Backbone as JSON, one array per atom type, in Angstrom:
{
  "sequence": "MNASHPENEPDDNDSSEPMHAEFQHRAVTARVTENAALGVFSNAAVILSGNFEFVLDFVLRMGKPDRVMARVVLPVPVVEQFVKTLRESVDNYEKQFGAVPELVKPGSASRKTPDAPKSPEESGTVHGSFVGSIGPDGNIAASEGSEAKGRGTPSIDEIYDDLKLDDNMLGGAYANAVLIRHSATEFCFDFVTNIYPRSSVTARVFMAVPQVPPLLNSLSHSFDQFRRRNPPPPQTPPPEDAP",
  "N": [[102.22, 90.44, 86.54], [99.89, 92.53, 85.13], [96.57, 92.63, 86.87], [93.25, 93.36, 85.42], [90.12, 94.96, 85.96], [87.14, 95.64, 85.55], [85.73, 97.96, 86.69], [88.24, 99.62, 86.5], [88.14, 99.95, 83.85], [87.72, 102.14, 80.92], [85.55, 103.83, 80.53], [83.2, 104.02, 78.44], [80.77, 104.51, 77.56], [78.32, 107.56, 77.07], [77.68, 109.02, 79.95], [75.61, 111.07, 80.41], [73.19, 110.22, 78.69], [70.56, 108.87, 79.22], [69.7, 105.21, 80.4], [68.5, 102.44, 79.06], [66.52, 99.7, 78.49], [65.52, 96.42, 76.36], [62.76, 93.79, 78.22], [61.69, 90.26, 78.22], [59.91, 88.53, 80.01], [60.51, 85.16, 80.78], [60.01, 83.56, 82.15], [57.69, 80.83, 84.51], [57.02, 80.81, 87.79], [56.57, 83.2, 90.15], [57.84, 84.81, 92.46], [56.43, 85.27, 95.89], [56.15, 88.34, 97.74], [56.96, 88.64, 101.23], [54.83, 89.92, 102.65], [52.91, 89.52, 101.33], [52.03, 87.11, 101.24], [50.75, 85.38, 102.93], [47.9, 86.04, 102.41], [44.96, 87.69, 101.52], [41.11, 87.88, 102.95], [38.62, 88.51, 101.07], [34.48, 89.92, 100.6], [33.87, 91.22, 99.05], [33.69, 93.94, 96.1], [35.31, 97.45, 94.62], [35.29, 98.99, 92.54], [37.5, 100.9, 90.69], [37.99, 103.53, 87.45], [40.69, 104.91, 85.71], [41.95, 107.2, 83.39], [44.02, 105.2, 82.42], [44.35, 103.4, 84.17], [42.93, 100.46, 86.1], [41.21, 100.46, 89.53], [41.27, 98.16, 91.87], [39.23, 97.91, 94.69], [39.57, 95.39, 97.3], [36.84, 94.89, 99.51], [36.26, 93.46, 102.97], [33.44, 92.7, 104.45], [32.42, 92.24, 107.35], [31.03, 93.13, 110.28], [31.34, 96.84, 111.27], [33.3, 99.57, 111.08], [33.3, 98.51, 107.27], [36.44, 97.56, 105.83], [38.82, 97.94, 103.42], [40.82, 95.6, 102.52], [42.84, 95.29, 100.05], [44.56, 96.76, 97.69], [44.93, 97.23, 94.49], [46.2, 98.32, 91.6], [45.7, 98.04, 88.12], [46.76, 98.21, 84.26], [44.66, 99.06, 82.11], [44.89, 97.26, 79.75], [45.43, 95.09, 81.1], [43.11, 94.81, 82.44], [41.59, 93.97, 80.61], [42.18, 91.69, 79.83], [42.21, 90.17, 82.05], [39.3, 90.05, 82.8], [38.33, 87.87, 80.8], [40.12, 86.01, 81.19], [39.35, 85.1, 84.0], [36.38, 84.79, 83.52], [36.73, 82.2, 81.44], [37.89, 80.73, 83.85], [35.64, 80.44, 85.71], [33.67, 79.45, 83.82], [35.44, 76.64, 83.83], [35.35, 75.77, 86.6], [32.31, 75.36, 86.92], [32.57, 73.04, 84.77], [34.03, 71.59, 86.14], [33.17, 71.27, 89.33], [30.34, 71.65, 89.08], [27.51, 73.67, 88.61], [27.83, 77.52, 90.13], [27.53, 77.94, 92.99], [24.7, 79.96, 94.47], [24.61, 83.64, 95.88], [23.0, 83.85, 98.95], [20.88, 85.99, 100.89], [20.76, 86.58, 104.58], [17.74, 84.76, 106.61], [16.54, 85.21, 104.13], [16.38, 83.15, 102.37], [14.13, 80.95, 102.99], [12.01, 82.29, 101.7], [12.84, 82.83, 99.29], [12.81, 82.51, 96.04], [13.65, 80.4, 93.25], [13.79, 81.98, 90.5], [13.95, 84.38, 91.39], [14.55, 87.68, 91.46], [18.03, 88.85, 92.19], [18.32, 90.37, 95.51], [20.0, 93.94, 96.14], [21.58, 92.9, 98.15], [22.41, 90.61, 97.74], [24.36, 90.96, 95.98], [27.07, 90.95, 96.55], [28.38, 93.47, 96.62], [29.69, 96.5, 97.71], [28.26, 97.88, 100.36], [25.84, 96.92, 98.97], [24.67, 97.65, 97.13], [26.0, 98.76, 95.03], [27.23, 98.51, 92.02], [29.5, 98.44, 89.2], [31.71, 101.05, 87.71], [33.93, 103.53, 89.14], [34.28, 106.31, 87.79], [36.88, 108.87, 86.52], [36.14, 111.32, 86.48], [34.59, 111.27, 88.95], [31.83, 110.07, 88.71], [29.73, 107.27, 89.12], [29.16, 104.49, 86.94], [26.58, 102.97, 86.67], [25.58, 99.55, 86.82], [22.9, 97.06, 85.82], [20.97, 96.17, 88.53], [21.75, 97.97, 90.87], [20.48, 99.98, 92.2], [19.31, 100.58, 94.92], [16.28, 99.5, 96.61], [14.04, 102.95, 96.46], [16.16, 104.68, 96.12], [18.94, 105.68, 94.48], [21.91, 105.33, 92.85], [24.91, 105.26, 95.53], [26.86, 108.18, 95.76], [30.58, 108.88, 95.3], [32.16, 109.89, 97.34], [30.35, 108.72, 99.3], [30.39, 106.03, 99.6], [33.12, 105.73, 100.42], [33.27, 107.01, 102.73], [32.24, 105.14, 104.13], [33.64, 103.08, 104.05], [37.06, 101.62, 105.64], [40.31, 102.72, 105.12], [43.21, 102.24, 105.0], [46.21, 104.19, 105.77], [48.82, 103.65, 104.59], [47.93, 101.78, 102.15], [46.91, 103.78, 100.29], [48.54, 104.2, 98.05], [48.13, 101.6, 96.71], [49.02, 98.27, 95.11], [51.28, 97.56, 92.51], [50.32, 95.96, 89.45], [50.67, 93.82, 86.95], [50.07, 91.45, 85.95], [47.76, 88.47, 86.05], [47.49, 85.55, 88.5], [45.21, 83.09, 88.36], [43.86, 80.76, 90.33], [41.66, 78.23, 91.77], [39.84, 76.27, 93.98], [37.25, 73.63, 95.21], [35.97, 75.39, 97.05], [36.54, 78.31, 97.36], [37.92, 80.76, 95.46], [41.33, 82.04, 94.59], [43.21, 85.08, 93.92], [46.66, 85.85, 92.8], [47.88, 88.65, 92.12], [50.28, 90.03, 90.08], [53.74, 91.63, 89.86], [55.66, 91.69, 86.55], [58.37, 92.64, 86.59], [61.47, 93.23, 85.71], [64.54, 92.09, 88.21], [62.63, 89.79, 88.14], [59.44, 88.24, 88.57], [57.03, 88.98, 90.58], [54.56, 88.29, 93.57], [52.4, 90.49, 94.53], [50.01, 90.91, 95.92], [47.69, 89.42, 97.17], [44.76, 87.91, 96.93], [41.84, 85.72, 98.52], [38.85, 84.68, 97.75], [35.21, 83.72, 98.44], [33.61, 81.28, 96.39], [30.97, 81.84, 95.75], [31.21, 84.45, 95.27], [32.28, 85.15, 92.96], [30.85, 85.02, 90.77], [29.31, 87.81, 90.95], [31.73, 89.63, 91.1], [32.88, 89.27, 88.5], [30.83, 90.15, 86.96], [30.58, 92.32, 87.64], [33.18, 93.72, 87.15], [33.27, 93.13, 84.2], [31.1, 94.5, 83.52], [32.45, 97.29, 84.24], [34.42, 97.55, 82.31], [33.45, 98.06, 79.85], [31.77, 100.26, 80.34], [33.9, 101.68, 80.69], [35.27, 101.62, 77.55], [33.44, 103.04, 76.29], [33.7, 105.25, 77.19], [35.99, 105.79, 76.4], [36.78, 105.31, 74.01], [38.49, 102.74, 71.3], [41.39, 104.37, 69.07], [40.25, 104.51, 65.59], [41.45, 102.36, 63.65], [43.83, 102.92, 60.94], [44.52, 102.36, 57.3], [47.21, 100.33, 56.43], [50.11, 101.85, 54.04], [49.63, 102.06, 50.59], [51.81, 99.68, 48.51], [53.82, 101.47, 46.66], [53.62, 101.8, 43.2]],
  "CA": [[101.13, 90.85, 86.02], [98.92, 93.52, 86.18], [94.8, 92.4, 86.64], [92.1, 94.16, 84.54], [88.95, 95.42, 86.67], [85.71, 96.41, 84.76], [85.67, 99.0, 87.49], [89.18, 100.36, 86.27], [88.19, 100.15, 82.6], [87.7, 103.49, 80.62], [83.28, 103.97, 80.45], [82.66, 104.71, 76.43], [79.35, 105.31, 77.51], [78.15, 109.02, 77.72], [76.91, 109.11, 81.08], [74.61, 112.11, 80.02], [72.32, 109.49, 78.17], [69.53, 107.89, 79.67], [70.18, 104.07, 80.0], [67.76, 101.84, 78.56], [66.46, 98.01, 77.67], [64.04, 95.87, 76.54], [63.06, 92.6, 78.17], [60.75, 89.48, 78.09], [59.75, 86.87, 81.08], [59.8, 83.44, 80.28], [59.33, 82.27, 83.48], [56.33, 80.75, 84.38], [56.69, 81.16, 88.55], [57.14, 84.33, 90.58], [58.29, 85.59, 94.19], [55.28, 85.47, 96.71], [56.53, 88.82, 98.62], [56.51, 88.71, 102.38], [53.64, 91.23, 102.59], [51.35, 88.99, 100.39], [52.17, 85.31, 101.66], [49.86, 84.72, 103.33], [46.76, 86.64, 101.29], [43.94, 88.55, 102.39], [40.12, 87.33, 102.63], [37.43, 89.5, 100.8], [33.43, 89.69, 100.13], [33.2, 92.62, 98.0], [34.47, 94.34, 95.97], [34.93, 98.08, 94.64], [36.33, 99.37, 90.91], [37.17, 102.74, 90.13], [38.88, 103.54, 86.47], [41.06, 106.26, 85.6], [42.3, 107.05, 82.04], [45.01, 104.41, 81.92], [44.4, 102.36, 85.06], [41.79, 100.36, 87.16], [41.86, 100.1, 91.06], [40.16, 97.21, 92.57], [39.46, 97.64, 95.88], [38.9, 94.25, 98.09], [36.39, 95.4, 100.82], [35.63, 92.79, 103.72], [32.13, 93.1, 105.13], [32.34, 91.67, 108.16], [31.58, 94.08, 111.22], [31.49, 98.17, 111.08], [33.42, 99.91, 109.41], [33.82, 97.72, 105.97], [37.81, 97.61, 105.66], [39.7, 97.81, 102.19], [42.29, 94.52, 102.31], [43.86, 95.01, 99.68], [44.23, 97.95, 96.89], [45.52, 96.45, 93.58], [45.88, 98.99, 90.31], [45.9, 97.18, 87.07], [46.64, 98.74, 83.57], [43.95, 98.92, 81.07], [45.05, 95.94, 78.8], [45.68, 93.58, 81.64], [42.13, 94.32, 82.93], [40.96, 93.35, 79.71], [42.66, 89.89, 79.89], [41.68, 89.69, 83.74], [37.61, 89.35, 82.3], [39.02, 87.11, 79.71], [40.47, 84.73, 82.04], [38.05, 85.28, 84.86], [35.41, 84.05, 82.8], [37.15, 80.91, 81.71], [38.1, 79.93, 84.83], [34.74, 80.17, 86.14], [33.5, 77.8, 83.12], [35.95, 75.71, 84.34], [34.79, 75.62, 87.76], [31.36, 74.61, 86.68], [32.51, 72.02, 84.24], [34.77, 70.28, 87.45], [32.24, 71.09, 90.35], [28.99, 72.17, 88.96], [26.89, 75.35, 88.87], [28.18, 78.29, 91.25], [26.29, 78.57, 94.37], [24.11, 81.58, 94.37], [24.41, 84.04, 97.17], [21.72, 84.13, 99.82], [20.91, 86.98, 101.83], [20.48, 85.55, 105.31], [16.97, 84.79, 106.49], [15.81, 85.0, 103.05], [16.44, 81.53, 101.88], [12.94, 80.55, 103.32], [11.12, 83.04, 101.09], [13.28, 83.17, 97.64], [12.34, 81.35, 94.95], [15.26, 80.5, 92.17], [14.06, 82.78, 89.51], [13.75, 85.83, 92.07], [16.01, 88.21, 91.0], [18.43, 88.98, 93.19], [18.44, 92.01, 95.92], [21.42, 94.36, 96.33], [22.34, 93.1, 99.57], [23.11, 89.68, 97.6], [25.16, 90.87, 94.74], [28.53, 91.2, 96.75], [29.13, 94.67, 96.2], [30.29, 97.11, 98.59], [26.9, 98.35, 100.82], [24.76, 96.02, 98.87], [23.63, 98.79, 95.86], [27.42, 99.54, 93.93], [27.65, 97.17, 91.11], [29.7, 99.56, 88.08], [32.94, 101.52, 88.05], [33.8, 105.01, 89.36], [35.47, 106.8, 86.8], [38.04, 109.61, 86.47], [34.98, 112.47, 86.72], [34.01, 110.8, 89.79], [31.01, 109.53, 88.7], [29.35, 105.92, 88.98], [28.28, 103.71, 86.15], [25.81, 101.68, 87.49], [24.75, 98.39, 86.41], [21.53, 96.35, 86.56], [21.14, 96.05, 90.23], [22.88, 98.41, 91.18], [19.76, 100.71, 93.15], [18.88, 100.2, 96.11], [14.67, 100.24, 96.73], [13.65, 103.94, 96.79], [17.29, 105.52, 96.28], [20.02, 105.72, 93.36], [23.2, 104.71, 93.33], [25.47, 106.26, 95.72], [27.86, 109.0, 95.21], [31.96, 107.94, 95.35], [32.23, 109.8, 98.87], [29.19, 108.01, 100.17], [31.05, 104.62, 99.58], [34.57, 105.61, 100.78], [32.85, 107.72, 103.77], [31.85, 103.81, 104.81], [35.32, 102.09, 104.51], [38.22, 101.97, 106.35], [41.29, 102.25, 104.24], [44.87, 102.64, 105.71], [47.31, 105.21, 104.98], [49.38, 102.55, 103.85], [47.44, 101.29, 101.02], [46.75, 104.41, 99.36], [49.45, 103.67, 96.7], [48.14, 100.42, 96.13], [49.76, 97.34, 94.66], [50.72, 97.49, 90.63], [50.61, 94.24, 89.03], [50.73, 93.72, 85.27], [49.51, 89.97, 85.45], [47.03, 87.76, 87.4], [47.53, 84.0, 88.09], [43.67, 82.81, 88.67], [43.42, 79.32, 90.84], [40.33, 77.93, 92.62], [39.12, 74.71, 94.79], [35.73, 73.61, 95.14], [35.05, 76.76, 98.14], [36.98, 79.49, 97.08], [39.42, 81.47, 94.4], [42.86, 82.83, 94.71], [43.99, 85.54, 92.82], [47.83, 85.95, 92.71], [48.57, 89.85, 91.24], [52.07, 89.63, 89.8], [54.74, 92.67, 88.65], [56.19, 91.42, 85.99], [59.74, 94.06, 86.58], [63.2, 92.88, 85.82], [64.88, 90.98, 87.21], [62.31, 88.66, 88.58], [58.29, 88.29, 88.76], [56.83, 88.55, 92.0], [53.27, 88.26, 93.72], [52.38, 91.83, 95.47], [48.92, 91.21, 96.22], [47.15, 87.8, 97.59], [43.3, 87.87, 97.47], [41.01, 84.94, 98.36], [36.83, 84.94, 97.83], [34.23, 82.63, 98.23], [32.75, 81.15, 95.2], [29.78, 82.66, 94.86], [31.21, 86.01, 95.39], [33.14, 85.58, 91.93], [30.7, 85.95, 89.64], [29.4, 89.25, 90.76], [32.93, 90.1, 90.36], [33.17, 88.92, 87.07], [30.12, 90.88, 85.8], [30.68, 94.12, 87.33], [34.22, 94.18, 86.08], [32.51, 93.38, 82.75], [30.49, 96.22, 82.66], [33.2, 98.45, 84.27], [35.88, 97.92, 81.49], [32.55, 97.93, 79.11], [31.86, 101.55, 80.27], [35.21, 102.01, 79.98], [35.66, 101.84, 76.22], [32.29, 104.04, 76.0], [34.19, 106.57, 77.11], [37.3, 105.78, 75.76], [36.47, 104.29, 72.58], [39.96, 103.12, 70.8], [41.72, 105.24, 68.11], [40.3, 103.92, 64.37], [42.98, 101.88, 62.89], [44.35, 103.42, 59.42], [45.22, 100.98, 57.39], [48.45, 100.7, 55.77], [49.88, 102.38, 52.66], [49.46, 100.9, 49.52], [53.01, 99.98, 48.3], [53.71, 102.38, 45.27], [54.01, 100.64, 41.72]],
  "C": [[99.92, 90.96, 86.02], [97.1, 93.09, 85.53], [93.81, 93.39, 86.2], [90.65, 94.16, 85.5], [88.07, 95.58, 85.95], [85.82, 97.63, 85.16], [87.15, 100.32, 86.97], [89.28, 100.77, 84.42], [87.76, 101.36, 81.76], [85.81, 103.07, 80.41], [83.34, 104.92, 79.03], [81.69, 105.04, 76.28], [79.4, 106.85, 77.91], [77.15, 108.96, 78.81], [75.88, 110.25, 80.75], [73.74, 111.26, 79.23], [71.89, 108.49, 78.93], [69.92, 106.36, 79.21], [68.96, 103.35, 79.82], [67.58, 100.43, 78.21], [65.29, 97.79, 77.85], [64.2, 94.2, 77.19], [61.99, 91.78, 78.15], [61.14, 88.45, 79.3], [59.1, 86.22, 80.29], [59.69, 82.86, 81.6], [57.93, 82.29, 84.25], [56.09, 80.66, 86.26], [57.11, 82.65, 88.76], [56.97, 84.3, 91.95], [57.36, 85.56, 94.88], [56.55, 86.39, 97.81], [55.82, 88.36, 100.13], [55.17, 89.11, 103.11], [52.52, 90.25, 102.03], [51.36, 87.66, 100.53], [50.86, 84.5, 101.57], [48.02, 85.07, 103.14], [45.77, 87.32, 102.64], [42.46, 87.85, 101.84], [38.86, 88.49, 101.9], [36.2, 89.15, 100.29], [32.99, 90.23, 99.61], [34.19, 93.12, 97.45], [34.33, 96.14, 95.39], [35.84, 98.8, 93.57], [35.93, 100.5, 90.56], [38.42, 102.93, 88.88], [39.25, 105.1, 86.53], [41.53, 106.24, 84.05], [43.17, 105.85, 81.53], [45.1, 103.17, 82.91], [43.03, 101.65, 85.45], [42.38, 100.18, 88.26], [40.86, 99.55, 91.37], [40.66, 97.24, 94.11], [38.55, 96.73, 96.7], [38.83, 95.0, 99.45], [36.06, 93.63, 101.51], [34.47, 93.43, 104.48], [31.81, 92.16, 106.43], [32.32, 92.61, 109.53], [31.55, 95.47, 110.58], [32.57, 98.53, 111.53], [33.7, 98.57, 108.35], [35.21, 97.88, 105.75], [38.04, 97.22, 103.88], [41.07, 96.49, 102.84], [43.17, 94.79, 101.42], [43.8, 95.74, 98.87], [45.3, 97.35, 95.35], [44.91, 97.91, 92.17], [46.3, 98.13, 89.39], [45.71, 98.14, 85.94], [45.49, 98.1, 82.5], [44.09, 97.42, 80.3], [45.1, 94.82, 79.76], [43.9, 93.44, 82.44], [41.23, 93.21, 81.88], [40.94, 91.67, 79.53], [42.22, 89.25, 81.07], [40.15, 89.05, 83.66], [37.79, 88.29, 81.44], [38.86, 86.27, 80.44], [39.79, 84.01, 83.18], [36.96, 84.36, 84.57], [35.63, 82.73, 82.29], [37.19, 80.01, 82.69], [36.83, 79.95, 85.84], [33.86, 79.24, 85.59], [34.08, 76.56, 83.72], [35.86, 74.95, 85.8], [33.82, 74.72, 87.25], [31.32, 73.35, 85.72], [33.28, 70.68, 85.47], [33.72, 69.94, 88.65], [30.74, 71.37, 90.66], [28.88, 73.61, 89.28], [27.24, 75.9, 90.09], [26.81, 78.63, 92.42], [25.69, 79.61, 94.34], [24.43, 82.07, 95.83], [22.91, 84.26, 98.19], [21.94, 85.24, 101.2], [20.74, 86.15, 102.84], [19.24, 85.81, 105.74], [16.06, 85.4, 105.5], [15.69, 83.62, 102.45], [14.79, 81.02, 101.88], [11.92, 80.7, 102.11], [11.63, 83.34, 99.54], [13.32, 82.12, 97.22], [13.51, 81.67, 94.14], [14.91, 81.58, 91.2], [13.47, 84.11, 89.87], [14.76, 86.15, 91.56], [16.78, 88.48, 92.35], [18.92, 90.49, 93.91], [19.75, 92.61, 96.06], [22.3, 93.81, 96.98], [23.18, 91.74, 98.76], [24.36, 89.71, 96.41], [26.6, 91.05, 95.38], [29.55, 92.12, 97.08], [29.39, 95.54, 97.55], [28.72, 97.65, 99.07], [25.51, 97.94, 100.12], [24.0, 96.85, 97.88], [24.69, 99.25, 95.06], [27.61, 98.01, 92.81], [28.4, 98.5, 89.8], [31.27, 99.98, 88.79], [32.56, 102.75, 88.7], [34.57, 105.65, 88.33], [35.97, 108.13, 86.95], [37.37, 110.96, 86.99], [34.13, 112.41, 88.02], [32.72, 110.61, 90.07], [30.55, 108.05, 88.16], [28.87, 105.91, 87.55], [27.63, 102.59, 86.5], [25.57, 100.49, 86.49], [23.76, 98.02, 86.47], [22.04, 95.89, 87.61], [20.96, 96.83, 91.26], [21.56, 100.06, 92.38], [19.18, 99.93, 93.46], [17.37, 100.51, 95.87], [15.1, 101.98, 97.41], [14.96, 104.85, 96.64], [18.06, 104.71, 94.78], [21.19, 104.81, 94.39], [24.02, 105.85, 94.17], [26.51, 106.81, 95.7], [29.59, 107.98, 95.71], [32.16, 108.41, 96.83], [31.54, 109.14, 99.76], [29.87, 106.97, 100.6], [32.11, 105.19, 100.21], [34.21, 106.05, 102.39], [32.75, 106.23, 104.57], [32.76, 102.75, 105.3], [36.63, 103.02, 105.3], [39.39, 101.51, 105.16], [42.25, 103.2, 104.86], [45.67, 103.42, 104.98], [48.2, 104.89, 103.98], [49.04, 101.95, 102.57], [46.65, 101.99, 99.93], [46.84, 104.22, 97.86], [48.67, 102.57, 95.98], [49.33, 99.57, 95.7], [49.78, 97.19, 93.17], [51.05, 96.02, 90.2], [50.26, 94.44, 87.35], [50.21, 92.3, 84.68], [48.53, 89.41, 86.4], [47.18, 86.21, 87.3], [45.84, 84.46, 88.71], [43.82, 81.08, 89.74], [42.0, 79.38, 91.57], [40.44, 76.04, 92.97], [38.12, 74.81, 94.74], [35.15, 74.74, 96.07], [35.66, 77.61, 98.04], [38.15, 79.63, 95.7], [40.73, 82.14, 94.89], [43.45, 83.84, 93.21], [45.17, 86.03, 92.85], [48.09, 87.24, 91.8], [50.14, 89.51, 91.17], [52.22, 90.77, 88.88], [55.04, 91.84, 87.93], [57.3, 92.54, 85.74], [60.59, 93.45, 86.28], [63.15, 93.21, 87.39], [64.11, 89.51, 87.49], [60.7, 89.18, 88.85], [57.87, 87.99, 90.55], [55.26, 89.09, 92.16], [53.16, 89.53, 94.75], [50.96, 91.9, 96.28], [48.07, 89.68, 95.99], [45.64, 87.72, 97.98], [42.49, 86.64, 97.24], [39.6, 85.43, 98.42], [36.43, 83.63, 97.71], [33.99, 82.66, 96.83], [31.88, 81.68, 94.71], [29.9, 83.84, 94.93], [32.11, 86.65, 93.95], [32.61, 86.16, 90.8], [30.04, 87.12, 89.59], [30.38, 89.96, 90.34], [33.28, 90.31, 88.96], [32.3, 89.95, 86.51], [30.59, 92.29, 86.43], [32.44, 94.81, 87.02], [34.42, 94.22, 84.52], [32.12, 94.49, 82.1], [31.32, 97.32, 82.86], [33.77, 99.0, 83.0], [34.89, 98.19, 80.08], [32.3, 99.71, 78.59], [32.86, 102.35, 79.95], [35.29, 102.8, 78.74], [34.42, 102.63, 75.54], [33.02, 105.33, 75.9], [35.6, 106.81, 76.9], [37.79, 104.69, 75.14], [38.56, 104.41, 71.79], [40.2, 103.27, 69.38], [41.2, 104.0, 66.8], [41.69, 103.69, 64.15], [42.98, 101.98, 61.04], [44.82, 102.29, 58.8], [46.71, 101.46, 56.25], [48.71, 101.21, 54.59], [50.15, 101.66, 51.49], [51.07, 100.83, 48.87], [52.68, 100.82, 46.58], [54.34, 101.22, 43.75], [54.92, 101.17, 41.49]]
}
């Protein structure tokens, strides 16, 4: 009796044609890679936008130089959903734990009134003066509160001259989904790559609760600036059926 093995069967496929397939993920869990399992802590962020993607650099500002702890690359549609979901998560946090505590600059608590505007250093952004996106042309789209006293917003070179970015992080970690969790004291962002055969968490970032609203405001403003630079094409009405 001769046993037939698939490798011995004739190949009816034309090897010159590329192979392709469509897939949909139904799994609600994702494998956490060894590199991402412990996660990193961040208390600031820089947001860069290209024509097709956003780059989020999560920064740790404790001692000099400030250090990029994680770089995440998100497609534009994911950024839009991220902004919406993060806003909902902040609302859910406030329903459960009350208002998000405000960032207080060291030494300023005694002279800061509740209605006083936040100083740039309190915004939770890199160098205390940058809020907004860096576009593909290298220009900064600044938002409210982005200018320090007596000087304008820094250039992209000035920002990254003062940041330590390891070579192994230059390419970043791609993600096309984000899982957001929170406790009473911190938020956790799991950046997930949904690619066959299994979803995986490629970056995990922790931020203290007061740091999250500045991140949300900056990300929302950056996305608005992106949309102004790259408006979606007008929708054409479907053709009417012929009589």
